[in-house]
Backbone bond lengths (Angstrom), bond angles and torsions (degrees), N, CA, C in turn:
res aa  C-N    CA-C-N  psi(-1)  N-CA   C-N-CA  omega(-1)  CA-C   N-CA-C  phi
1 X - - - 1.461 - - 1.526 109.36 -
2 X 1.308 116.33 144.66 1.467 122.60 -178.97 1.529 110.06 -72.79
3 X 1.351 116.68 132.89 1.460 122.50 -179.35 1.529 109.06 -91.58
4 X 1.318 116.56 118.36 1.466 120.94 -176.17 1.531 113.43 -91.70
5 X 1.326 118.40 0.45 1.471 120.38 -177.32 1.530 112.14 -61.91
6 X 1.344 116.66 -41.62 1.466 118.81 178.93 1.530 110.98 -63.83
7 X 1.319 116.01 -39.77 1.464 120.52 178.55 1.529 109.90 -62.98
8 X 1.325 117.08 -43.94 1.466 120.74 179.71 1.530 111.03 -63.33
9 X 1.322 117.35 -39.72 1.475 120.38 177.77 1.528 110.26 -64.08
10 X 1.317 116.63 -43.68 1.466 120.56 178.95 1.521 110.72 -63.33
11 X 1.319 116.87 -41.25 1.467 121.50 178.51 1.528 110.67 -64.13
12 X 1.324 116.18 -40.56 1.464 120.00 177.75 1.524 110.48 -62.06
13 X 1.328 116.56 -37.21 1.466 120.36 177.62 1.529 110.44 -65.16
14 X 1.335 117.15 -39.19 1.472 120.74 177.15 1.529 109.43 -62.67
15 X 1.327 116.79 -43.78 1.473 121.12 179.38 1.531 110.28 -62.51
16 X 1.327 116.98 -43.80 1.470 120.68 179.39 1.526 110.89 -61.41
17 X 1.328 115.59 -43.53 1.471 120.09 178.45 1.529 110.35 -62.64
18 X 1.335 116.39 -40.21 1.456 121.17 178.85 1.532 110.50 -63.97
19 X 1.330 116.79 -42.34 1.467 120.27 178.28 1.526 110.69 -60.50
20 X 1.336 116.39 -42.16 1.471 120.14 178.59 1.525 110.85 -62.62
21 X 1.328 116.45 -40.81 1.463 120.08 178.47 1.533 110.73 -65.01
22 X 1.313 116.69 -38.61 1.463 120.13 -179.90 1.536 111.34 -67.57
23 X 1.338 116.85 -30.49 1.468 119.66 177.18 1.521 111.35 -63.12
24 X 1.324 116.19 -30.02 1.460 120.93 -176.94 1.526 112.63 -79.29
25 X 1.326 116.73 -14.95 1.459 120.57 -177.98 1.525 108.77 -74.93
26 X 1.307 115.23 130.30 1.456 121.72 -176.93 1.518 111.02 -72.68
27 X 1.339 116.58 135.40 1.459 120.81 -179.09 1.519 113.37 -121.74
28 X 1.314 118.06 3.82 1.455 120.41 -178.48 1.514 112.49 100.72
29 X 1.325 116.68 -15.50 1.456 121.25 176.12 1.520 108.34 -108.14
30 X 1.308 115.82 149.38 1.457 120.74 -179.56 1.528 110.28 -70.67
31 X 1.322 116.15 136.67 1.463 122.28 176.80 1.524 107.54 -151.16
32 X 1.331 118.77 130.60 1.472 120.82 -177.00 1.522 114.29 -56.44
33 X 1.328 118.17 -30.24 1.468 120.91 -179.05 1.527 112.40 -67.54
34 X 1.324 117.09 -14.30 1.466 119.93 178.12 1.523 111.21 -58.78
35 X 1.333 115.92 -30.21 1.462 120.87 -176.00 1.526 112.75 -101.09
36 X 1.319 117.31 12.05 1.470 119.83 -174.59 1.523 114.04 -67.50
37 X 1.337 118.38 -21.25 1.466 120.34 179.68 1.522 113.41 -90.43
38 X 1.323 117.41 -2.91 1.462 121.44 -176.73 1.527 109.98 -72.80
39 X 1.332 115.13 130.42 1.471 121.74 174.97 1.526 107.35 -110.57
40 X 1.330 116.40 130.38 1.459 122.60 -176.77 1.521 109.20 -113.55
41 X 1.323 115.59 135.55 1.454 119.19 175.43 1.530 108.02 -79.99
42 X 1.319 115.35 112.97 1.464 121.45 -179.16 1.516 108.46 -143.48
43 X 1.316 115.42 134.61 1.462 121.58 177.67 1.532 111.73 58.55
44 X 1.324 116.57 35.15 1.457 121.76 175.02 1.513 115.82 82.07
45 X 1.325 118.37 6.89 1.466 120.65 178.27 1.524 109.98 -147.15
46 X 1.316 115.79 162.86 1.461 119.95 178.85 1.522 109.52 -87.88
47 X 1.322 114.96 129.76 1.466 121.51 -177.47 1.524 109.26 -130.09
48 X 1.336 117.77 150.67 1.469 119.64 174.93 1.534 110.14 -61.01
49 X 1.308 116.05 145.71 1.460 121.38 -177.83 1.521 112.42 -54.49
50 X 1.337 116.69 -39.29 1.464 118.99 -177.07 1.534 113.50 -68.38
51 X 1.341 117.94 -8.71 1.463 120.84 176.46 1.529 112.65 -93.90
52 X 1.332 116.19 -11.19 1.461 119.39 179.47 1.524 112.29 -118.91
53 X 1.335 117.76 -6.76 1.456 120.17 -178.02 1.523 110.99 -158.28
54 X 1.310 114.11 163.22 1.454 121.67 176.05 1.524 107.71 -104.95
55 X 1.330 117.29 128.79 1.462 121.55 -178.98 1.524 108.48 -108.29
56 X 1.344 115.64 124.08 1.459 120.87 178.90 1.528 109.49 -130.10
57 X 1.326 115.36 162.85 1.457 121.53 178.65 1.520 108.30 -99.46
58 X 1.318 116.12 132.89 1.459 121.95 176.86 1.525 106.77 -125.12
59 X 1.298 116.86 93.48 1.456 120.51 -175.94 1.518 109.92 83.71
60 X 1.327 116.19 177.60 1.465 120.86 -175.85 1.519 112.50 -74.51
61 X 1.344 116.97 -19.53 1.462 118.01 -174.10 1.529 113.54 -131.96
62 X 1.331 117.08 32.01 1.470 119.54 179.71 1.529 109.93 -145.74
63 X 1.334 114.92 131.37 1.467 121.43 172.27 1.516 107.85 -107.94
64 X 1.318 116.60 140.56 1.453 122.12 174.15 1.518 108.16 -112.43
65 X 1.315 116.10 126.16 1.459 121.28 178.48 1.524 106.52 -112.80
66 X 1.329 116.02 113.40 1.457 121.66 -179.15 1.520 108.92 -105.83
67 X 1.347 117.84 109.38 1.464 119.70 -178.32 1.527 111.34 -70.49
68 X 1.323 115.60 146.27 1.461 120.49 175.43 1.524 109.68 -70.76
69 X 1.330 116.51 -32.67 1.463 123.34 177.62 1.527 107.44 -122.72
70 X 1.340 118.66 113.15 1.464 121.40 -176.71 1.534 114.23 -57.77
71 X 1.326 118.17 -18.13 1.463 120.37 179.04 1.527 111.75 -67.54
72 X 1.324 117.58 -18.70 1.468 121.69 -178.13 1.521 113.32 -90.41
73 X 1.314 117.50 1.62 1.467 119.97 -171.82 1.532 112.78 -61.36
74 X 1.328 117.97 -40.77 1.472 120.58 -179.96 1.523 110.71 -66.66
75 X 1.329 117.10 -40.70 1.470 120.51 178.91 1.531 111.40 -65.52
76 X 1.333 116.76 -36.31 1.470 120.65 178.52 1.530 109.50 -64.76
77 X 1.331 116.28 -47.10 1.472 120.27 179.25 1.521 111.41 -58.66
78 X 1.330 115.67 -47.20 1.469 118.41 -177.13 1.527 111.60 -68.48
79 X 1.337 118.93 -33.36 1.468 121.36 178.55 1.533 110.46 -66.58
80 X 1.327 117.44 -40.15 1.465 120.88 178.83 1.524 109.63 -67.80
81 X 1.331 116.21 -43.34 1.461 121.22 -179.84 1.530 110.78 -64.34
82 X 1.336 117.57 -34.32 1.464 122.47 -175.96 1.535 112.84 -70.52
83 X 1.338 118.11 -21.86 1.464 120.68 -179.67 1.527 109.18 -78.92
84 X 1.328 116.07 95.06 1.458 121.75 -175.81 1.528 112.89 -66.22
85 X 1.319 116.83 -26.14 1.465 119.51 -179.15 1.528 111.09 -63.43
86 X 1.331 116.48 -32.93 1.460 119.86 179.65 1.529 111.70 -81.32
87 X 1.310 116.61 -36.22 1.459 120.45 179.96 1.513 113.48 65.36
88 X 1.343 116.85 39.51 1.461 121.24 -178.07 1.524 110.59 -104.12
89 X 1.338 116.14 152.14 1.455 121.62 -179.65 1.533 108.74 -126.11
90 X 1.336 117.27 89.24 1.463 120.34 -177.30 1.532 112.15 -75.55
91 X 1.318 115.38 157.75 1.463 121.08 172.87 1.524 107.12 -134.40
92 X 1.325 116.10 147.29 1.459 118.86 179.92 1.521 109.99 -125.96
93 X 1.330 115.10 151.91 1.455 120.79 179.25 1.535 111.62 -114.95
94 X 1.329 116.10 16.10 1.462 120.27 -179.24 1.521 113.21 94.74
95 X 1.340 116.70 -17.47 1.470 120.67 179.89 1.522 111.90 -118.51
96 X 1.330 116.29 -43.72 1.468 121.35 179.69 1.522 109.23 -134.37
97 X 1.337 114.64 158.64 1.456 120.97 174.55 1.520 106.48 -105.77
98 X 1.312 116.00 122.90 1.459 121.28 176.84 1.525 107.82 -98.08
99 X 1.343 114.66 128.46 1.468 119.98 -179.09 1.527 107.87 -119.75
100 X 1.349 116.69 96.83 1.474 118.21 177.28 1.532 109.77 -71.90
101 X 1.300 116.04 138.28 1.459 122.22 178.80 1.525 106.52 -100.59
102 X 1.347 117.06 104.10 1.473 119.15 -177.71 1.519 110.71 -69.60
103 X 1.329 116.29 152.15 1.469 118.67 176.19 1.527 109.50 -64.06
104 X 1.310 115.36 146.18 1.458 120.54 -177.59 1.524 111.13 -85.58
105 X 1.321 115.61 138.47 1.457 120.33 173.27 1.529 107.89 -79.44
106 X 1.314 116.70 163.61 1.470 121.07 179.09 1.524 110.70 -59.78
107 X 1.332 115.71 -41.12 1.470 120.63 179.82 1.534 110.48 -63.04
108 X 1.327 116.31 -43.92 1.474 120.91 -179.82 1.531 110.47 -66.14
109 X 1.317 117.25 -37.41 1.469 120.86 177.91 1.536 110.46 -61.44
110 X 1.328 116.37 -43.55 1.467 120.08 179.43 1.528 110.54 -65.16
111 X 1.323 115.96 -38.68 1.466 120.82 178.58 1.528 110.77 -63.98
112 X 1.327 116.95 -42.06 1.463 121.78 179.09 1.526 110.30 -66.16
113 X 1.332 116.65 -40.66 1.471 120.41 178.04 1.524 110.36 -62.64
114 X 1.329 116.61 -38.30 1.463 120.64 178.71 1.531 110.47 -65.49
115 X 1.332 116.69 -41.60 1.468 121.15 177.11 1.523 110.46 -62.00
116 X 1.325 115.47 -41.82 1.468 119.94 179.24 1.525 110.50 -64.57
117 X 1.321 117.46 -34.54 1.468 119.40 -179.84 1.528 111.09 -67.09
118 X 1.333 117.59 -26.64 1.474 119.29 175.87 1.525 110.28 -68.02
119 X 1.324 116.88 -30.51 1.466 120.39 176.87 1.533 110.72 -70.13
120 X 1.341 116.17 -31.49 1.464 120.80 174.91 1.524 108.76 -62.69
121 X 1.323 115.84 -46.06 1.461 120.22 -179.62 1.530 110.73 -62.31
122 X 1.333 116.98 -39.79 1.464 120.06 177.48 1.527 110.99 -60.27
123 X 1.329 116.38 -42.50 1.472 120.26 179.17 1.524 110.63 -64.71
124 X 1.328 116.67 -41.17 1.468 119.69 -179.72 1.533 111.11 -67.56
125 X 1.315 117.05 -35.63 1.467 120.28 176.64 1.529 109.60 -62.81
126 X 1.328 116.41 -43.53 1.466 120.40 178.46 1.529 110.41 -61.55
127 X 1.331 116.77 -39.84 1.471 120.23 178.67 1.521 111.78 -66.50
128 X 1.338 116.11 -41.38 1.478 118.64 178.81 1.520 110.76 -63.52
129 X 1.317 116.82 -37.25 1.464 120.07 178.02 1.530 110.20 -63.55
130 X 1.331 116.45 -42.61 1.464 120.22 177.49 1.531 110.51 -63.62
131 X 1.330 116.61 -39.40 1.466 120.39 178.40 1.527 110.34 -62.38
132 X 1.349 115.86 -45.37 1.470 120.01 -179.85 1.527 111.11 -62.21
133 X 1.336 116.25 -40.88 1.463 119.99 178.11 1.531 110.55 -63.35
134 X 1.334 116.84 -41.05 1.465 120.86 179.58 1.525 110.32 -64.90
135 X 1.326 116.36 -41.04 1.469 119.24 179.11 1.521 111.75 -64.37
136 X 1.327 117.19 -40.17 1.470 120.34 176.94 1.523 110.22 -61.60
137 X 1.334 115.08 -41.45 1.467 119.42 179.78 1.530 110.58 -64.33
138 X 1.329 116.98 -40.56 1.472 121.09 179.55 1.523 109.67 -64.42
139 X 1.326 117.23 -43.48 1.467 120.48 -179.68 1.532 111.30 -63.24
140 X 1.339 115.98 -31.42 1.460 120.38 -178.73 1.520 113.79 -78.37
141 X 1.334 116.71 -18.52 1.464 120.05 -179.24 1.530 110.37 -78.47
142 X 1.312 114.32 154.52 1.461 119.59 178.15 1.520 108.86 -90.57
143 X 1.329 114.47 86.83 1.461 121.94 179.75 1.522 108.43 -127.72
144 X 1.324 115.11 160.66 1.468 118.53 174.69 1.523 108.20 -70.19
145 X 1.330 116.35 161.69 1.466 120.71 -179.93 1.525 111.44 -59.31
146 X 1.332 116.82 -39.31 1.469 120.23 179.10 1.524 110.78 -64.42
147 X 1.317 116.74 -42.70 1.473 121.10 -179.94 1.529 109.75 -64.15
148 X 1.332 116.94 -39.45 1.467 120.07 177.85 1.526 110.83 -63.96
149 X 1.342 115.95 -42.57 1.474 120.15 179.34 1.530 110.85 -62.93
150 X 1.361 116.09 -43.05 1.470 119.94 178.52 1.531 110.66 -63.16
151 X 1.325 116.69 -42.01 1.463 120.74 179.80 1.528 111.15 -64.55
152 X 1.343 116.72 -41.77 1.469 120.09 177.81 1.520 111.21 -64.96
153 X 1.333 117.30 -38.43 1.466 120.46 178.05 1.526 109.63 -65.71
154 X 1.331 116.93 -40.06 1.467 120.81 178.60 1.536 110.46 -63.37
155 X 1.325 116.60 -41.78 1.467 121.23 177.20 1.529 109.69 -62.11
156 X 1.334 117.06 -45.12 1.469 120.68 179.08 1.528 111.51 -61.51
157 X 1.343 116.71 -39.67 1.468 120.36 178.34 1.535 110.88 -64.83
158 X 1.318 116.10 -39.97 1.478 120.14 178.57 1.526 109.44 -63.59
159 X 1.325 116.32 -44.81 1.470 121.23 179.19 1.528 109.48 -60.13
160 X 1.316 116.52 -43.76 1.468 121.17 -179.09 1.534 110.43 -61.03
161 X 1.345 116.53 -43.78 1.464 120.61 -179.93 1.526 111.25 -62.53
162 X 1.328 116.72 -47.53 1.458 120.35 -178.06 1.528 111.13 -69.32
163 X 1.314 116.85 -33.41 1.464 120.99 176.74 1.528 109.77 -64.97
164 X 1.305 116.40 -39.38 1.466 120.73 177.59 1.527 110.62 -64.63
165 X 1.340 116.93 -36.24 1.465 120.26 177.04 1.525 110.64 -62.75
166 X 1.332 116.49 -43.81 1.463 120.78 179.12 1.522 109.67 -61.93
167 X 1.330 117.35 -45.10 1.464 121.27 179.43 1.527 111.31 -61.04
168 X 1.328 116.30 -40.93 1.471 120.80 179.81 1.528 110.30 -65.15
169 X 1.342 116.74 -45.52 1.463 120.51 178.45 1.531 110.91 -61.17
170 X 1.334 116.01 -41.21 1.458 119.56 179.48 1.522 111.13 -66.33
171 X 1.323 117.48 -41.33 1.463 120.52 179.71 1.529 110.38 -61.61
172 X 1.331 116.51 -40.52 1.460 120.37 177.51 1.529 110.71 -63.30
173 X 1.327 115.82 -45.23 1.466 120.22 -179.35 1.523 110.90 -66.01
174 X 1.326 116.71 -39.74 1.458 120.60 179.26 1.534 110.38 -63.44
175 X 1.320 116.78 -40.97 1.464 120.32 176.88 1.528 110.31 -62.76
176 X 1.323 115.76 -40.53 1.466 120.97 178.51 1.536 110.70 -64.51
177 X 1.326 116.76 -41.18 1.466 121.08 179.60 1.528 110.58 -64.67
178 X 1.314 116.85 -44.08 1.465 120.81 -174.11 1.527 113.32 -80.13
179 X 1.334 117.81 -10.79 1.459 120.89 178.21 1.524 109.65 -77.34
180 X 1.302 115.69 130.04 1.465 120.25 -178.79 1.513 109.64 -89.57
């Protein structure tokens, strides 16, 4: 009989990755993960923001970025400003970078929801690939036709369950995005 534990572990990894991607989607409230994709030029190379500064939330609509080395403050500001997808305008006072999170317009909210829906599609593509790999493995095993059919149905049921989880997570995030 086909063992579905590996498939379930792989699916759980896809869900975890999807959750991490959803954390990065802007919802109008300040969240440190919003800046997790920012790369800052420091010490002659590009480094993730969290390796050159500490990001904290100050109120519902303000992020504070405290650099470990104050010499990097200008590079941090320009790296945040350069990310057009976020549309943020940081300011620095020589010690910390303040990143105000402007309220989202209805048009911007719809645009963000559309971007988030592309991440849903990416997760579903990853799941379909895992399903196809599982089906190939089932076909390669020496099982009776009935056992193969049962195994394929079990794989399809697992895919359906995990797909529903992704849809539920997206619906929650979409509601959060569209809430003013």
